[in-house]
A tleap script that builds the chain and sets N, CA, C and O, in Angstrom:
source leaprc.protein.ff14SB
mol = sequence {
  NMET ALA PRO THR THR ILE PRO TRP LYS LEU
  LEU SER SER THR VAL GLY VAL GLY VAL LEU
  THR PRO GLY TRP ASN LEU ASP GLN PRO GLY
  PRO GLU PRO LEU ARG SER PHE PHE VAL ASP
  VAL TRP PHE GLU SER PRO PHE ALA VAL SER
  PRO ALA VAL HIE LEU GLY LEU THR GLY LEU
  ASP ALA ASP GLN ARG ASP THR ALA ARG VAL
  SER LEU LYS ILE VAL ALA VAL ASN GLY ASN
  GLY PHE ARG ALA ALA VAL SER THR TRP ALA
  ALA SER ARG ILE HIE ALA VAL GLU PHE SER
  TRP LEU ALA ILE GLY CALA
}
set mol.1.N position { 27.544 -32.568 6.070 }
set mol.1.CA position { 27.503 -31.141 5.887 }
set mol.1.C position { 26.211 -30.611 6.519 }
set mol.1.O position { 25.119 -31.093 6.220 }
set mol.2.N position { 26.348 -29.644 7.370 }
set mol.2.CA position { 25.189 -29.059 8.048 }
set mol.2.C position { 24.460 -28.103 7.108 }
set mol.2.O position { 25.092 -27.384 6.333 }
set mol.3.N position { 23.118 -28.096 7.177 }
set mol.3.CA position { 22.373 -27.169 6.316 }
set mol.3.C position { 22.651 -25.714 6.711 }
set mol.3.O position { 22.849 -25.392 7.883 }
set mol.4.N position { 22.659 -24.861 5.705 }
set mol.4.CA position { 22.858 -23.435 5.945 }
set mol.4.C position { 21.525 -22.808 6.317 }
set mol.4.O position { 20.518 -23.019 5.640 }
set mol.5.N position { 21.524 -22.048 7.379 }
set mol.5.CA position { 20.295 -21.361 7.773 }
set mol.5.C position { 20.446 -19.871 7.531 }
set mol.5.O position { 21.513 -19.294 7.742 }
set mol.6.N position { 19.385 -19.275 7.095 }
set mol.6.CA position { 19.353 -17.831 6.861 }
set mol.6.C position { 18.415 -17.233 7.897 }
set mol.6.O position { 17.269 -17.668 8.005 }
set mol.7.N position { 18.868 -16.253 8.656 }
set mol.7.CA position { 17.985 -15.672 9.679 }
set mol.7.C position { 16.828 -14.894 9.050 }
set mol.7.O position { 16.969 -14.276 7.994 }
set mol.8.N position { 15.689 -14.944 9.728 }
set mol.8.CA position { 14.526 -14.177 9.283 }
set mol.8.C position { 14.750 -12.700 9.529 }
set mol.8.O position { 15.439 -12.312 10.472 }
set mol.9.N position { 14.171 -11.891 8.684 }
set mol.9.CA position { 14.239 -10.445 8.847 }
set mol.9.C position { 12.817 -9.897 8.824 }
set mol.9.O position { 11.995 -10.328 8.016 }
set mol.10.N position { 12.531 -8.954 9.705 }
set mol.10.CA position { 11.228 -8.288 9.760 }
set mol.10.C position { 11.433 -6.794 9.595 }
set mol.10.O position { 12.283 -6.204 10.261 }
set mol.11.N position { 10.668 -6.189 8.724 }
set mol.11.CA position { 10.652 -4.735 8.574 }
set mol.11.C position { 9.202 -4.285 8.589 }
set mol.11.O position { 8.322 -5.013 8.130 }
set mol.12.N position { 8.947 -3.097 9.111 }
set mol.12.CA position { 7.583 -2.576 9.119 }
set mol.12.C position { 7.617 -1.053 9.180 }
set mol.12.O position { 8.613 -0.449 9.580 }
set mol.13.N position { 6.508 -0.453 8.775 }
set mol.13.CA position { 6.370 1.001 8.837 }
set mol.13.C position { 4.911 1.357 8.550 }
set mol.13.O position { 4.070 0.490 8.312 }
set mol.14.N position { 4.647 2.646 8.581 }
set mol.14.CA position { 3.323 3.181 8.250 }
set mol.14.C position { 3.492 4.211 7.140 }
set mol.14.O position { 4.449 4.986 7.140 }
set mol.15.N position { 2.555 4.212 6.191 }
set mol.15.CA position { 2.588 5.117 5.051 }
set mol.15.C position { 1.282 5.894 5.016 }
set mol.15.O position { 0.208 5.321 5.200 }
set mol.16.N position { 1.370 7.188 4.783 }
set mol.16.CA position { 0.180 8.024 4.614 }
set mol.16.C position { 0.221 8.742 3.283 }
set mol.16.O position { 1.237 9.343 2.933 }
set mol.17.N position { -0.871 8.687 2.534 }
set mol.17.CA position { -0.985 9.374 1.245 }
set mol.17.C position { -2.353 10.043 1.175 }
set mol.17.O position { -3.300 9.604 1.829 }
set mol.18.N position { -2.451 11.098 0.386 }
set mol.18.CA position { -3.731 11.785 0.265 }
set mol.18.C position { -3.648 12.984 -0.651 }
set mol.18.O position { -2.770 13.064 -1.509 }
set mol.19.N position { -4.563 13.911 -0.466 }
set mol.19.CA position { -4.700 15.050 -1.373 }
set mol.19.C position { -3.430 15.892 -1.487 }
set mol.19.O position { -3.258 16.589 -2.488 }
set mol.20.N position { -2.556 15.854 -0.522 }
set mol.20.CA position { -1.302 16.601 -0.606 }
set mol.20.C position { -0.195 15.814 -1.304 }
set mol.20.O position { 0.899 16.341 -1.507 }
set mol.21.N position { -0.465 14.561 -1.673 }
set mol.21.CA position { 0.502 13.721 -2.366 }
set mol.21.C position { 0.389 13.983 -3.872 }
set mol.21.O position { -0.703 13.871 -4.430 }
set mol.22.N position { 1.500 14.329 -4.541 }
set mol.22.CA position { 1.433 14.574 -5.990 }
set mol.22.C position { 0.818 13.386 -6.740 }
set mol.22.O position { 1.187 12.235 -6.506 }
set mol.23.N position { -0.114 13.679 -7.632 }
set mol.23.CA position { -0.766 12.656 -8.440 }
set mol.23.C position { -1.987 12.012 -7.810 }
set mol.23.O position { -2.619 11.155 -8.429 }
set mol.24.N position { -2.333 12.410 -6.584 }
set mol.24.CA position { -3.499 11.812 -5.912 }
set mol.24.C position { -4.740 12.049 -6.764 }
set mol.24.O position { -5.014 13.182 -7.161 }
set mol.25.N position { -5.490 10.990 -7.048 }
set mol.25.CA position { -6.647 11.091 -7.949 }
set mol.25.C position { -7.909 10.461 -7.393 }
set mol.25.O position { -8.838 10.175 -8.149 }
set mol.26.N position { -7.961 10.238 -6.086 }
set mol.26.CA position { -9.107 9.537 -5.526 }
set mol.26.C position { -10.122 10.444 -4.858 }
set mol.26.O position { -11.119 9.966 -4.316 }
set mol.27.N position { -9.880 11.756 -4.891 }
set mol.27.CA position { -10.785 12.679 -4.199 }
set mol.27.C position { -11.893 13.222 -5.091 }
set mol.27.O position { -12.764 13.947 -4.610 }
set mol.28.N position { -11.880 12.891 -6.371 }
set mol.28.CA position { -12.932 13.328 -7.286 }
set mol.28.C position { -13.343 12.158 -8.168 }
set mol.28.O position { -12.483 11.436 -8.673 }
set mol.29.N position { -14.653 11.956 -8.365 }
set mol.29.CA position { -15.089 10.905 -9.290 }
set mol.29.C position { -14.547 11.188 -10.683 }
set mol.29.O position { -14.469 12.343 -11.102 }
set mol.30.N position { -14.181 10.155 -11.386 }
set mol.30.CA position { -13.637 10.327 -12.728 }
set mol.30.C position { -14.425 9.544 -13.750 }
set mol.30.O position { -15.442 8.928 -13.430 }
set mol.31.N position { -13.948 9.570 -14.989 }
set mol.31.CA position { -14.659 8.855 -16.048 }
set mol.31.C position { -14.549 7.335 -15.916 }
set mol.31.O position { -15.418 6.608 -16.398 }
set mol.32.N position { -13.497 6.856 -15.272 }
set mol.32.CA position { -13.315 5.423 -15.088 }
set mol.32.C position { -14.047 4.961 -13.834 }
set mol.32.O position { -14.035 5.662 -12.822 }
set mol.33.N position { -14.687 3.790 -13.884 }
set mol.33.CA position { -15.391 3.307 -12.689 }
set mol.33.C position { -14.445 2.988 -11.531 }
set mol.33.O position { -14.807 3.177 -10.370 }
set mol.34.N position { -13.228 2.502 -11.837 }
set mol.34.CA position { -12.240 2.190 -10.801 }
set mol.34.C position { -11.085 3.174 -10.925 }
set mol.34.O position { -10.496 3.314 -11.997 }
set mol.35.N position { -10.758 3.860 -9.824 }
set mol.35.CA position { -9.634 4.792 -9.801 }
set mol.35.C position { -8.612 4.266 -8.804 }
set mol.35.O position { -8.969 3.883 -7.690 }
set mol.36.N position { -7.338 4.246 -9.200 }
set mol.36.CA position { -6.284 3.716 -8.338 }
set mol.36.C position { -5.131 4.699 -8.224 }
set mol.36.O position { -4.822 5.433 -9.163 }
set mol.37.N position { -4.501 4.698 -7.057 }
set mol.37.CA position { -3.288 5.463 -6.807 }
set mol.37.C position { -2.245 4.459 -6.332 }
set mol.37.O position { -2.515 3.643 -5.451 }
set mol.38.N position { -1.053 4.524 -6.919 }
set mol.38.CA position { -0.013 3.547 -6.620 }
set mol.38.C position { 1.055 4.156 -5.718 }
set mol.38.O position { 1.487 5.291 -5.917 }
set mol.39.N position { 1.469 3.374 -4.725 }
set mol.39.CA position { 2.458 3.814 -3.745 }
set mol.39.C position { 3.644 2.858 -3.801 }
set mol.39.O position { 3.490 1.653 -3.604 }
set mol.40.N position { 4.831 3.406 -4.073 }
set mol.40.CA position { 6.049 2.599 -4.050 }
set mol.40.C position { 6.714 2.731 -2.685 }
set mol.40.O position { 6.951 3.841 -2.208 }
set mol.41.N position { 7.012 1.602 -2.061 }
set mol.41.CA position { 7.665 1.555 -0.754 }
set mol.41.C position { 8.989 0.824 -0.931 }
set mol.41.O position { 9.031 -0.283 -1.468 }
set mol.42.N position { 10.072 1.455 -0.474 }
set mol.42.CA position { 11.414 0.858 -0.566 }
set mol.42.C position { 11.858 0.425 0.816 }
set mol.42.O position { 11.741 1.188 1.776 }
set mol.43.N position { 12.365 -0.786 0.926 }
set mol.43.CA position { 12.822 -1.307 2.208 }
set mol.43.C position { 14.105 -0.604 2.645 }
set mol.43.O position { 14.965 -0.280 1.826 }
set mol.44.N position { 14.214 -0.376 3.948 }
set mol.44.CA position { 15.400 0.254 4.513 }
set mol.44.C position { 16.653 -0.574 4.223 }
set mol.44.O position { 17.716 -0.027 3.931 }
set mol.45.N position { 16.517 -1.870 4.305 }
set mol.45.CA position { 17.593 -2.784 3.901 }
set mol.45.C position { 16.938 -3.892 3.084 }
set mol.45.O position { 15.916 -4.443 3.493 }
set mol.46.N position { 17.524 -4.226 1.921 }
set mol.46.CA position { 16.873 -5.189 1.033 }
set mol.46.C position { 16.862 -6.609 1.590 }
set mol.46.O position { 17.684 -6.986 2.424 }
set mol.47.N position { 15.903 -7.374 1.098 }
set mol.47.CA position { 15.805 -8.806 1.398 }
set mol.47.C position { 16.557 -9.574 0.314 }
set mol.47.O position { 16.694 -9.095 -0.812 }
set mol.48.N position { 17.044 -10.769 0.656 }
set mol.48.CA position { 17.740 -11.602 -0.324 }
set mol.48.C position { 16.781 -12.095 -1.407 }
set mol.48.O position { 17.166 -12.225 -2.570 }
set mol.49.N position { 15.541 -12.366 -1.026 }
set mol.49.CA position { 14.485 -12.787 -1.962 }
set mol.49.C position { 13.222 -12.003 -1.606 }
set mol.49.O position { 13.163 -11.350 -0.564 }
set mol.50.N position { 12.234 -12.070 -2.459 }
set mol.50.CA position { 10.978 -11.348 -2.199 }
set mol.50.C position { 10.356 -11.805 -0.883 }
set mol.50.O position { 10.118 -12.999 -0.700 }
set mol.51.N position { 10.090 -10.880 0.035 }
set mol.51.CA position { 9.475 -11.251 1.309 }
set mol.51.C position { 7.963 -11.364 1.178 }
set mol.51.O position { 7.382 -10.949 0.176 }
set mol.52.N position { 7.340 -11.924 2.190 }
set mol.52.CA position { 5.882 -11.868 2.313 }
set mol.52.C position { 5.566 -10.497 2.907 }
set mol.52.O position { 6.192 -10.087 3.885 }
set mol.53.N position { 4.610 -9.792 2.332 }
set mol.53.CA position { 4.257 -8.456 2.810 }
set mol.53.C position { 2.780 -8.443 3.167 }
set mol.53.O position { 1.932 -8.873 2.386 }
set mol.54.N position { 2.489 -7.943 4.357 }
set mol.54.CA position { 1.112 -7.824 4.844 }
set mol.54.C position { 0.775 -6.343 4.967 }
set mol.54.O position { 1.568 -5.570 5.505 }
set mol.55.N position { -0.395 -5.939 4.475 }
set mol.55.CA position { -0.873 -4.561 4.587 }
set mol.55.C position { -2.066 -4.502 5.523 }
set mol.55.O position { -2.867 -5.434 5.584 }
set mol.56.N position { -2.177 -3.399 6.251 }
set mol.56.CA position { -3.333 -3.167 7.113 }
set mol.56.C position { -3.759 -1.719 7.029 }
set mol.56.O position { -2.953 -0.820 7.263 }
set mol.57.N position { -5.009 -1.484 6.700 }
set mol.57.CA position { -5.544 -0.128 6.634 }
set mol.57.C position { -5.673 0.423 8.056 }
set mol.57.O position { -6.358 -0.169 8.890 }
set mol.58.N position { -5.018 1.555 8.334 }
set mol.58.CA position { -5.032 2.131 9.681 }
set mol.58.C position { -5.685 3.500 9.731 }
set mol.58.O position { -5.944 4.019 10.817 }
set mol.59.N position { -5.958 4.097 8.574 }
set mol.59.CA position { -6.605 5.404 8.562 }
set mol.59.C position { -7.319 5.642 7.252 }
set mol.59.O position { -6.864 5.201 6.197 }
set mol.60.N position { -8.446 6.345 7.321 }
set mol.60.CA position { -9.238 6.637 6.128 }
set mol.60.C position { -9.963 7.955 6.321 }
set mol.60.O position { -10.667 8.142 7.313 }
set mol.61.N position { -9.793 8.868 5.375 }
set mol.61.CA position { -10.529 10.125 5.350 }
set mol.61.C position { -11.352 10.116 4.069 }
set mol.61.O position { -10.816 10.283 2.974 }
set mol.62.N position { -12.657 9.920 4.217 }
set mol.62.CA position { -13.549 9.815 3.062 }
set mol.62.C position { -14.647 10.857 3.160 }
set mol.62.O position { -15.101 11.194 4.253 }
set mol.63.N position { -15.068 11.359 2.020 }
set mol.63.CA position { -16.151 12.332 1.947 }
set mol.63.C position { -17.448 11.670 2.401 }
set mol.63.O position { -17.700 10.512 2.069 }
set mol.64.N position { -18.260 12.384 3.145 }
set mol.64.CA position { -19.497 11.817 3.694 }
set mol.64.C position { -20.672 11.819 2.717 }
set mol.64.O position { -21.715 11.239 3.016 }
set mol.65.N position { -20.524 12.462 1.552 }
set mol.65.CA position { -21.643 12.535 0.607 }
set mol.65.C position { -21.993 11.191 -0.013 }
set mol.65.O position { -23.147 10.952 -0.368 }
set mol.66.N position { -21.012 10.318 -0.146 }
set mol.66.CA position { -21.234 9.016 -0.781 }
set mol.66.C position { -20.645 7.916 0.086 }
set mol.66.O position { -19.924 8.184 1.048 }
set mol.67.N position { -20.956 6.691 -0.261 }
set mol.67.CA position { -20.414 5.544 0.454 }
set mol.67.C position { -18.890 5.534 0.351 }
set mol.67.O position { -18.331 5.808 -0.711 }
set mol.68.N position { -18.226 5.219 1.459 }
set mol.68.CA position { -16.767 5.111 1.449 }
set mol.68.C position { -16.380 3.734 0.924 }
set mol.68.O position { -16.639 2.717 1.567 }
set mol.69.N position { -15.768 3.714 -0.233 }
set mol.69.CA position { -15.319 2.471 -0.849 }
set mol.69.C position { -13.805 2.567 -1.015 }
set mol.69.O position { -13.307 3.512 -1.626 }
set mol.70.N position { -13.078 1.602 -0.479 }
set mol.70.CA position { -11.619 1.622 -0.624 }
set mol.70.C position { -11.093 0.194 -0.662 }
set mol.70.O position { -11.600 -0.696 0.021 }
set mol.71.N position { -10.076 0.003 -1.469 }
set mol.71.CA position { -9.392 -1.275 -1.571 }
set mol.71.C position { -7.899 -0.998 -1.456 }
set mol.71.O position { -7.399 -0.029 -2.029 }
set mol.72.N position { -7.187 -1.844 -0.719 }
set mol.72.CA position { -5.742 -1.722 -0.539 }
set mol.72.C position { -5.120 -3.074 -0.879 }
set mol.72.O position { -5.406 -4.078 -0.227 }
set mol.73.N position { -4.261 -3.093 -1.911 }
set mol.73.CA position { -3.680 -4.357 -2.370 }
set mol.73.C position { -2.215 -4.169 -2.733 }
set mol.73.O position { -1.781 -3.075 -3.096 }
set mol.74.N position { -1.466 -5.253 -2.628 }
set mol.74.CA position { -0.100 -5.276 -3.138 }
set mol.74.C position { -0.168 -5.733 -4.591 }
set mol.74.O position { -0.792 -6.749 -4.899 }
set mol.75.N position { 0.476 -4.980 -5.484 }
set mol.75.CA position { 0.456 -5.363 -6.898 }
set mol.75.C position { 1.816 -5.868 -7.378 }
set mol.75.O position { 1.898 -6.498 -8.433 }
set mol.76.N position { 2.886 -5.602 -6.622 }
set mol.76.CA position { 4.216 -6.111 -6.976 }
set mol.76.C position { 5.091 -6.084 -5.736 }
set mol.76.O position { 4.960 -5.201 -4.888 }
set mol.77.N position { 5.986 -7.061 -5.637 }
set mol.77.CA position { 6.929 -7.106 -4.517 }
set mol.77.C position { 8.219 -7.745 -4.992 }
set mol.77.O position { 8.197 -8.697 -5.773 }
set mol.78.N position { 9.349 -7.221 -4.521 }
set mol.78.CA position { 10.646 -7.848 -4.755 }
set mol.78.C position { 11.512 -7.604 -3.526 }
set mol.78.O position { 11.021 -7.078 -2.527 }
set mol.79.N position { 12.761 -7.965 -3.574 }
set mol.79.CA position { 13.627 -7.837 -2.418 }
set mol.79.C position { 13.922 -6.414 -1.996 }
set mol.79.O position { 14.355 -6.178 -0.868 }
set mol.80.N position { 13.694 -5.459 -2.889 }
set mol.80.CA position { 13.981 -4.058 -2.589 }
set mol.80.C position { 12.782 -3.261 -2.092 }
set mol.80.O position { 12.953 -2.212 -1.471 }
set mol.81.N position { 11.577 -3.742 -2.357 }
set mol.81.CA position { 10.388 -3.004 -1.950 }
set mol.81.C position { 9.128 -3.588 -2.566 }
set mol.81.O position { 9.124 -4.708 -3.078 }
set mol.82.N position { 8.063 -2.808 -2.504 }
set mol.82.CA position { 6.791 -3.262 -3.069 }
set mol.82.C position { 5.978 -2.076 -3.567 }
set mol.82.O position { 6.260 -0.925 -3.235 }
set mol.83.N position { 4.974 -2.379 -4.365 }
set mol.83.CA position { 4.031 -1.372 -4.861 }
set mol.83.C position { 2.649 -1.747 -4.356 }
set mol.83.O position { 2.186 -2.873 -4.541 }
set mol.84.N position { 1.995 -0.782 -3.715 }
set mol.84.CA position { 0.629 -0.968 -3.229 }
set mol.84.C position { -0.316 -0.128 -4.080 }
set mol.84.O position { 0.050 0.946 -4.558 }
set mol.85.N position { -1.524 -0.625 -4.263 }
set mol.85.CA position { -2.559 0.107 -4.980 }
set mol.85.C position { -3.682 0.440 -3.998 }
set mol.85.O position { -4.241 -0.442 -3.346 }
set mol.86.N position { -3.997 1.732 -3.910 }
set mol.86.CA position { -5.159 2.194 -3.147 }
set mol.86.C position { -6.202 2.533 -4.194 }
set mol.86.O position { -5.945 3.352 -5.076 }
set mol.87.N position { -7.373 1.921 -4.113 }
set mol.87.CA position { -8.394 2.111 -5.150 }
set mol.87.C position { -9.739 2.473 -4.535 }
set mol.87.O position { -10.030 2.155 -3.382 }
set mol.88.N position { -10.541 3.145 -5.342 }
set mol.88.CA position { -11.932 3.420 -4.999 }
set mol.88.C position { -12.738 3.373 -6.289 }
set mol.88.O position { -12.162 3.318 -7.375 }
set mol.89.N position { -14.043 3.395 -6.185 }
set mol.89.CA position { -14.892 3.292 -7.368 }
set mol.89.C position { -16.201 4.017 -7.124 }
set mol.89.O position { -16.481 4.501 -6.027 }
set mol.90.N position { -16.993 4.075 -8.189 }
set mol.90.CA position { -18.287 4.773 -8.194 }
set mol.90.C position { -18.058 6.233 -7.804 }
set mol.90.O position { -17.084 6.841 -8.249 }
set mol.91.N position { -18.931 6.800 -6.988 }
set mol.91.CA position { -18.838 8.222 -6.652 }
set mol.91.C position { -18.039 8.485 -5.377 }
set mol.91.O position { -17.988 9.626 -4.916 }
set mol.92.N position { -17.416 7.465 -4.798 }
set mol.92.CA position { -16.658 7.651 -3.557 }
set mol.92.C position { -15.532 8.654 -3.746 }
set mol.92.O position { -14.885 8.701 -4.792 }
set mol.93.N position { -15.314 9.452 -2.710 }
set mol.93.CA position { -14.230 10.437 -2.707 }
set mol.93.C position { -13.354 10.151 -1.484 }
set mol.93.O position { -13.798 10.285 -0.343 }
set mol.94.N position { -12.131 9.763 -1.736 }
set mol.94.CA position { -11.193 9.436 -0.668 }
set mol.94.C position { -10.164 10.564 -0.594 }
set mol.94.O position { -9.475 10.849 -1.573 }
set mol.95.N position { -10.066 11.200 0.570 }
set mol.95.CA position { -9.134 12.322 0.739 }
set mol.95.C position { -7.776 11.877 1.257 }
set mol.95.O position { -6.766 12.513 0.957 }
set mol.96.N position { -7.732 10.806 2.023 }
set mol.96.CA position { -6.449 10.309 2.539 }
set mol.96.C position { -6.597 8.865 3.011 }
set mol.96.O position { -7.677 8.423 3.402 }
set mol.97.N position { -5.481 8.151 2.960 }
set mol.97.CA position { -5.416 6.775 3.423 }
set mol.97.C position { -4.094 6.605 4.169 }
set mol.97.O position { -3.064 7.148 3.770 }
set mol.98.N position { -4.145 5.853 5.241 }
set mol.98.CA position { -2.934 5.479 5.961 }
set mol.98.C position { -2.937 3.963 6.089 }
set mol.98.O position { -3.966 3.358 6.392 }
set mol.99.N position { -1.775 3.353 5.853 }
set mol.99.CA position { -1.684 1.908 6.027 }
set mol.99.C position { -0.341 1.531 6.653 }
set mol.99.O position { 0.669 2.208 6.462 }
set mol.100.N position { -0.365 0.441 7.397 }
set mol.100.CA position { 0.849 -0.127 7.960 }
set mol.100.C position { 1.210 -1.359 7.147 }
set mol.100.O position { 0.344 -2.030 6.586 }
set mol.101.N position { 2.494 -1.640 7.095 }
set mol.101.CA position { 2.937 -2.832 6.382 }
set mol.101.C position { 3.972 -3.578 7.210 }
set mol.101.O position { 4.687 -2.995 8.026 }
set mol.102.N position { 4.030 -4.886 6.976 }
set mol.102.CA position { 4.986 -5.761 7.629 }
set mol.102.C position { 5.551 -6.688 6.570 }
set mol.102.O position { 4.806 -7.395 5.891 }
set mol.103.N position { 6.884 -6.685 6.428 }
set mol.103.CA position { 7.568 -7.572 5.472 }
set mol.103.C position { 8.356 -8.617 6.261 }
set mol.103.O position { 9.096 -8.288 7.188 }
set mol.104.N position { 8.182 -9.877 5.874 }
set mol.104.CA position { 8.846 -10.993 6.557 }
set mol.104.C position { 9.583 -11.820 5.511 }
set mol.104.O position { 8.984 -12.283 4.541 }
set mol.105.N position { 10.858 -11.998 5.710 }
set mol.105.CA position { 11.637 -12.784 4.755 }
set mol.105.C position { 13.058 -12.982 5.234 }
set mol.105.O position { 13.366 -12.849 6.418 }
set mol.106.N position { 13.912 -13.301 4.283 }
set mol.106.CA position { 15.324 -13.537 4.618 }
set mol.106.C position { 16.205 -12.606 3.800 }
set mol.106.O position { 17.429 -12.642 3.930 }
savepdb mol mol.pdb
quit
């Protein structure tokens, strides 16, 4: 019996979020030292299993009064999509972030 092979699938896109996005909370310092905004991304066509997802920061609009601090991480992934967290801390004010993503799986 020959092994069954599943073809690889690649999906990618770019996402932009910022002060015009409902719920954006990174443009003003808050009471918490770490402030995060979560972005849900849904795949155009689902994967059979959770793919590997790579993120790359491609744009940043930060206030010049303080140091620009930003973190971009994946916090959850499944076959239908993923959730990314854009975070900042201290007095940094982030007005917008753009990131590209690449999902590789079957």
